[in-house]
N, C-alpha and C positions, 0 to 999 in steps of 0.2 A: 720112492713116494715122492711126487712132484710138489712143488711149493703150492700150487693151486689146491691140491687134494688135502695137503697137510692143514692148509687155512680151513677148509671145508668141515674138518673134523672137531675144530674149536667150538664148544659149546657153553664155555664159562660165561656167566652173566657178570654184571657189574659189581656185584658184591664179591664174587671170587677175585676179580681183577684187583679191588681194593685191598683185599687180603693179602694177595701176592706182593702189591706193591708195599704194604707196611712190612711185610717180612724181609723185603729186599732193601729197605731203607729209603726207597724213592718217594716221590710226591705223586700222588694219583692226580692225572689230569682227565677232564671230561672227554669223551670220545668226540673226534672231529670227523668232518666229511672225507671219505677217502679221496674224492677227487681234488680236494683243496689241501690235502696234507702232504708236505714236501720234506718231511725231516726223516727220510728212509736212509739215505746213505751219509756217512760222516765225511766222505771225500767230496761229495757234490751235494749241498743242500738244495740245490734249485732243480734237482731231477724229480719230475713228477712221478707219482706212483704208477701210472699207466705204463711208462717208460721202464721202470724198474721191474715190474711183472712181465714186461716183454723181453727184457734181459735175461731174466731167470729161465723162461721157457718160450723160446721163439716158435716153436711148433703150435702152441696153444695162445697165441696172442689175440686172438678173436675173443677171448672171454670177456663179456660185459661186467663194467665195475658194479653195476646194480646187484650182482650176485653176491658181492662182498659188502653190502650195506648193513646185513644182520650179522655179520660175524666180526671178528676183532681185527683191526686194521694193523698191517705189519709195523706201522710207526708206532702204534700203541705198545706193540709187544717190545719194540726196541727202547721205548722210553722206560718201560717196567723193568726189563732186564738190564739196559745198559750195556748191550751186546749188539755190534753190527751184524744184522742177519743178510748175509749176502750168499750163502749156500744152504742146501738142504739139511746138512748136519748141524749147522747153527741154529736152524729153526726147530729140529728135533730137541736139541738141548735145552731150549726155552720151553716147548711144549711139555717136556718131561717134569718141569717144576711148576706147571700151572694146574690147578685142580680143573679136571675137565667136566665132571658132573654129567656125564654121558647118560642118556635113558635109552632103554631098548624098547621101542614102541612096536607092538605087534598086534595084529588083527586076529584076537582070539577070545574065547569067553572068559568074562570076568569072574573069578572066585574070590570074593572078599574073605578076609580072616574072621575069625570068631569075635563078633562085636555086640554080645548079649550084655546088658547093662548090669553091673554087679554094685553100684553105689548106693548109699543110704537114701532111700525115699522118704518124703514127708509123711508122718503119721498123724491122724486125727487127735485134736487134744485128749488127754488122758480121762479127764472127768466128763468128756462129752459136751461141754459148754464153750460158747465163744466169748473170748474176753471183749472188753470195752474198746472202742477205738482209742482213747487215751492210753489204754495198756500197751496196745501195738506201737503206738508212737513213742512212748517211753521206753520202749525195748530198744529202740534206734538212738534216741537221745537221752543219755544216762544222767543221774545226779552228779556224777563226777564232770561230765562236759559242761554242765551248766555252772558249777561252781568255778571251774576254770575261767569261762567267761565272766563270771561276776567278778573274781579277783583280779584279772587282768584289766577289765575296763575301769575299776577303780584305780587301779596304778596307773594306767594311760592317761586318765584324766588329771591325776595330780602331776605327772610328768609333763603334760601338754599345756595346761593352764594354771597348774598350781593349787586348784581347788578339786577336792575329790567329789565325784558324783554320787557317792554313797548309795549305789543300787545294791539290790540283793538277789539272790537266787530266784525267789518268786517273781520278782519284777521282770527278770530276764524271761521267764515262762510267759508272763502277760505280754511282753514286748513281742515275742515270737507268735503268741496266739493272735494278737492283733494284726500281725502281717498276714497271717493265713486267712482271717477274716477279710481283709482287704481285697484278696483275690476272689472272694465269692460275690461281693458287691464292688465292682470296679468303678472308680472315679477318674476324671482326668488328671488329677494330681494329688498328692498325699495329703495336702492341706484342705482339701475339699470335704474330707471327712469331719472337720472341726468348723468349717465356716459356717455361718448362720444360715444361709440360703440352702446349703446342701448338708446341713449336719446330720450325721449317722449315730444314733444314740448307742448301739451295741458296740461302738468304739470309742466315742468321744467321752462316754460316761464311766468309762474305766481308766483312761489316762489322758493327761492334758496334751495338747498339742506340742507345747514347749518342751515338756518331759519327753514325749516320744522322740522329738528332733534331737534332744540332746543325748539320749541313748544311742540313737543311730549314728550321731557323730563321735561318740567315745568308745563305741563297742569294740573290743579287742580280745586278742587270743594268745598273745605271747609278749613276754616282756622285751622291749626295745634294748634295755641297757644290759641286760644279762645274757643276750644271744652272741655266739662266738661267731668268728668270721667264717669257720667251716659250715656252720649252719646257714649262714647268709648266703653261701653259694647256691643254694635252694631259692629260687625266685619266689616260691610260695612259702617262705618261711613263716611270714606273719600269719598264714592261716593253716600251717601244718599240723598243729596239734588237733585242730577241729577235723581236718581231713583225715588224719591217721584213726581217729577215734571213731569217726563214721564209717570208715573203710572196714575196721575190725568189727563194728557192729553188723555190717552188711553180710560179712562172710559168716557170721553165725546161723544165717538162713540155709536150711538144707538145700543144697544145689539140684537143679533139675537135670534129667539126662541130656537135653537138648539145649545148647548154649550158642550165643551168637556174639561176634565181636564187631564193633562198629564205633562211630564218632558220635560225640554229643556235642552240640555247639551252645555255647553260652552267649547270648546277644550282647554285644559290646562295641561301641564305636569311638571311644575315647582313645587316650594315648597310653600305650603299654607296649612291651617288647614282647609279650606273649601273644598279642593279638595276631589271628589268622584271618585268611579269606578263603572259603570254601565254595566255588561256584555250584550253583544249583540247589543249595541248602536254603530252608525257609529263612533262616538268619545267617546270611554268608559271612557277615563280619562278627568276630567275637573270640572267645577262648575255646580252644579244641580240649575235649576230654576223652580218653580212650575207655570204653566201657564194655564190660562182658556181662550180658543179661541172659536170663532164660526165655523160653517161648512165650512164657506168661507176662513178660516185661520187666520182672524183678531184677534190680540191678545188684549183682554180687561182688563185682569188683571194678575199680576204675583208676584212672591216674591221669592227672591234668599234663598235657602236652607242653614241655618247655623248651622244644628244640632238639636237634639230634645229639647234641653234645650234652644236653643236661640229662636226659632221661635214661641214656644207656651208654655207659663209659666204653664198654667193650662190645664191638659189632661182631655179630656172628651171621645172620642171614639177611641182613637188611634192616632199615628202620621198621619197616610194615611187618616183617616177619617176628622181628624181636618184641613187638607190641603184643601179638598174639601169645607168644611163649611167655612173656612176663605175666599177663592176666590169667593164664591157664596155671602157673606154677601153684596157685592156691586150690587147684583140683586135685583131689587124691589119685595118684597114678594107679594105673592097673584096673580102673572101674568102666572103661569103655565109655567115656563122655563122648558126646557127639558135639562138634565145634564147627560152626558155620561162619564165613566171611565174604566179602565181596572180593572184586578183582583187584583192588588195591593192596590187599594182604596175601593173597593166595600165591603160592610158588610150589614147586616140587620139593625143595629144601625145607619149606615149613611142614609139608606132609610127612616127609621122612623124620623130621625132629620130633613131631607130636606123636608118630607111630612108636618111637622108642619109648614113650610113656604110656602106651595103650590108650591113646586118644584119638578117635575117629575124626576125620575133617571131610568137609564138603564146601564147595564155593565156586563163585565165577572166577574165570582166570583169563588174564590178557594173553593172546594168542603168541606174542613175542617172548613169552615165558615158558612155551612148550617147545624147546629145542627138538628138532627132528621129528616132531609129531606131525605128519602130513595127512590132515582131514582131506575129505573133499570140499571143494571150494564152496563159496556161499552161492555161485551161479549155478553149480552142479546141483545143490540142494534146493535150489529155487525151482529147477526144471521138475525135480521129483514131486514138488508141491509142499505146502505148508505141513508141518509135522514130521518132515524128513529128518533123519538124524544119522551120525557117523560116530565111531568111537574107536579108541586104540587103548591098549593096555601096556603099562610100563611093568615088564617082567622083573625088573631090578626091585621096585619098591612095592609092587602089586597094587598100582594106582590106575584108575581108569580115567581117560580124558573123552568127554562127549561133546560133540556139537550138534545143536538142534536149531533147526530153521523154524521160525514163526513168522513175524513181520520181518524180521532180519535174524542172522545167525547170532548164537550166543555159545560160548565156550564153558565148560564145566570140569571140574577136577575133584576127585573123591577117592577115598580109601575105603569106603564101607557099603556104597550103594551105586548101582550102575544103571544100564538101560532098562534092563528087565526087573520086574514086570511093567509092560508099558501100560499106560492108561489113556484116557481121553479127556479132552478139554474142550470147552464151546468157544467158537471165534466167530466173529462177524465177517461175512463174505460180501465184499463190494459189489462182486459181479452177480451173483444171484440174489443180492437185497435180502439175505436171510442168515440165520446162524447155522453153522456147520459144525461137526464134531472132528477134531485131528488128533493124531497121536501124541503123547506127551511121555517121555522117558521118565523113569522112576525117580532119577537123580533131580530132575526138574520139580517135580511134585513135592518130594523131601525139602528140597532148599526153600521153596516158597511157603511151605508149611511152618517152618521153624527159624527162618532167618530174620523176621521182623520184630525180635524182642526189644531191641535198642529203639528202633522207630516208634513202637508202641509207647515205651516209656517216654519218649520225646512228646508225642502227642497229648499223653495224659498230663505231662508236667507243665505244658503250655496253656492248659485249659482256665486253670485258676491261679496263674501266677500274677503278682501285682509288680509293675515296675517300680524299682526304687532307685533314684538317682544318688549318686555319692562321688565324692572326688577321689576315695581310694578305690582303685581298679578291683581289687581282689575281693570287695563287698559284693560285686555281682557274682562271683562264684559261691560266695556263701549263701546268698539269697536263694540262688538256684539250687543249691544242696538241700536248702531247707524244703524246698518243693518236691525234690527227688525223694528226700525222707518220708514225707506225707503220702506221696504216691506208692513208695515201697512198703509202708506200713498198711495201706489199703489193699494192695495186691496180696500181701501174706494173709490179711484177715480174710480176704476172698477166697484163696486156696482153703483154708481152714472151713469156710462156710460150704465150699463144693465137698470137702471130704465128709462132712457131717450132713450134707443134702439139705442144707439151709439156704434160704434166699439172702444174698448180701446186700446191704444198703448201697446207695450210689456212691461215687466218690465225693460229689457234692455234699451230700448229707454226713458222710463220714469226716471231711475235713471240717465241717461245722462243728461236729461234737468234739473233735479235738480241740479246735479254737475255743470252744465254750468251757472245757474242762481246764485249759490253760489259763484262761482269762479270769474265771469264776465271776459270775455276774454280780456278786456282792462286793467285789472290790472296789475301793473308794478311788476317786479321781487323784492321781498323784502317785507317790511311791507309797506302795503298800507294805505291810508288816510281815515278817515270817509267820508269826503266830496267828492262827485263825480267830475269828471274833467268837466271844462267847455268846453274846446277845445277837439275835438277829437284827439287822439293821433296817431302818425304815426306808421305803422307796425314795429316790432323790426327788426333790422339789422340781415341778415342772419349770423349764427356763423360757422366759418370753421371747418370742421370735418377731422379727421385724415384719410389718404388715406391708404389702406390696401397695404402691402409690395408687393404681387403680381401685383397689379395694377401700383404701382410706378415703379417696375424694369421690366415691360413687354417691354421697349423699343419701343413703339409703339405711335405715334402722341403726343409726349411730345415736346412741342414747347414753347420757351420763349416769352413773350409778356410783353408790357409796360402797367403799371397799374397806375391809376390817384393817388391812395394812397399807401403810403409807409408803410410797415409792417415788422416785425421781420421775420429774415430768419429761415426756417424751417429745416435747415440742423442741424444735432446734435452738430456738432463741431463749430458752429457759432452763435453769438447772435448780429448781425449787422442788420442795416435797409436797405430794398432794395425796388425798384420799379419793379422789374421783378417778375414775377410770371408764372408759368406753365399754359399752356392752358388746359391741361387735369387734372392735379392734383388741380388747382386752389389754389396753395399755393405759397407763395414768396420764392425766393432764390437770393443769391448774384451772379452777373454776370458783372464782369470788369476786368481791367487789372491786378488787384492783386489777385482776388479770382474767382473760377468759381465753388460755391456751386451748381449751377444747374446741372452741369455735375457730380459732385461727388455724388449727391443724388440719380442720376438715374441710376448709375453703380452697 
């Protein structure tokens, strides 16, 4: 076996090389260009790789270096093995220790394994009635979670400024309800809801501005003084009790058969070591959350990304593959759940690992992760026309790889659905200026139908989310999680309505109902009491509002009238009390033998 042929048989990817490197005690170095790598021989470090290959096999010295670009360079093998590879036997010794990961791709009919779903499906409510929106929301946010926020907020205020904020669990509910209501009636800034010109009664009547800002300043979830150094290794330790409790509540929702794994971006442009940039996202800057959601958009499991070393101490099949394995650990094995992911996560190793737990997989895949899979080229498929496809089956893992050409080619990988049965999809043809029908493999149709769960959740979350500025970066994740909780509650409620064949209310109305129950319209301005009032409260007295100068100076229908209550004069140069008020402006002014503020203010 020549050196060139031996190199061509290597199909290990970067994750396999890293695993081999860790087992050998060497440090893994990124792959370098074969043309510039000159570390082949220990006797002469200046010998180019092309000259080394020529010395090994002079009969085949016309082999272009581009054929080695997709394979492992000999210099990398030498770095990993710490052995001088000068003969075929040396290369064979190194190859025997590397995981090859070979696939046997063949052109044969795809026979998927049994994939009938055997998991628990959602049942309609036993009594046949739908609960209130508040009931669904409180299934996600429990009394214990609110009590933790109450206690830790009081403790943190004392630690920070030496004065306890004296909040209660009910006030925390009102605080969250006000935030949900702000997303329904958006204003340019939070203070606008209390400003005189833009005052919004459903918010300002139930909590003062100063109290709301004070609670937002002191809101806390974990005691800073009792946290150990081991817990602080987690970058999200300040928010961890809330996230863990919320995740455990999401997992109580019966999972759907079809699941998707994708990223969720929380918009943030401040300073934080967790801030990420993802090109092409609606919010490219922010915190990345790995999420597993059903095709309906319900989020079942999530994990905030903290970097490669933080989230997974032991690497198995790469960072992306480990995310899918971690999020699917909470799925009951052996029930044939269907998981979908994009090309960032998909690999042959991931499909094999999921197959061991009887979890089926389908997703787009990058062509460089299909070693030895020789499809028809994109030019060949383009000559056949739109809708052309090609497929190969890996006989070792019983996995099918499909390439389909639409406007351009796309590669798919699946363990449970293949090309057949083919369907049709409508496309616009520029040549004929009309719509045409083209063939579409079954794997494409299945992927498009069930992949968008996380994207649907993202779009629903962004509809009624109010921006809240804070100097504490983790508060942005908290507010986003509150909106996800509201959307998750609505989607669960909507599922029950569909099972009982009832028309569900819109998301806007659902959030409004939740906010109303959390706030309770009869709550007083300021800090409320835990005990409900016995007697009904009278409606709040109407507050005087400023009159625009154009109205006050129009000199039309401004007449002084006598009022039973005496109030401060609204003239800028007067601070006395008066019973006289303007019939049109509804404001008090002085009008007597000594002062005529009424006339002065309307001129």
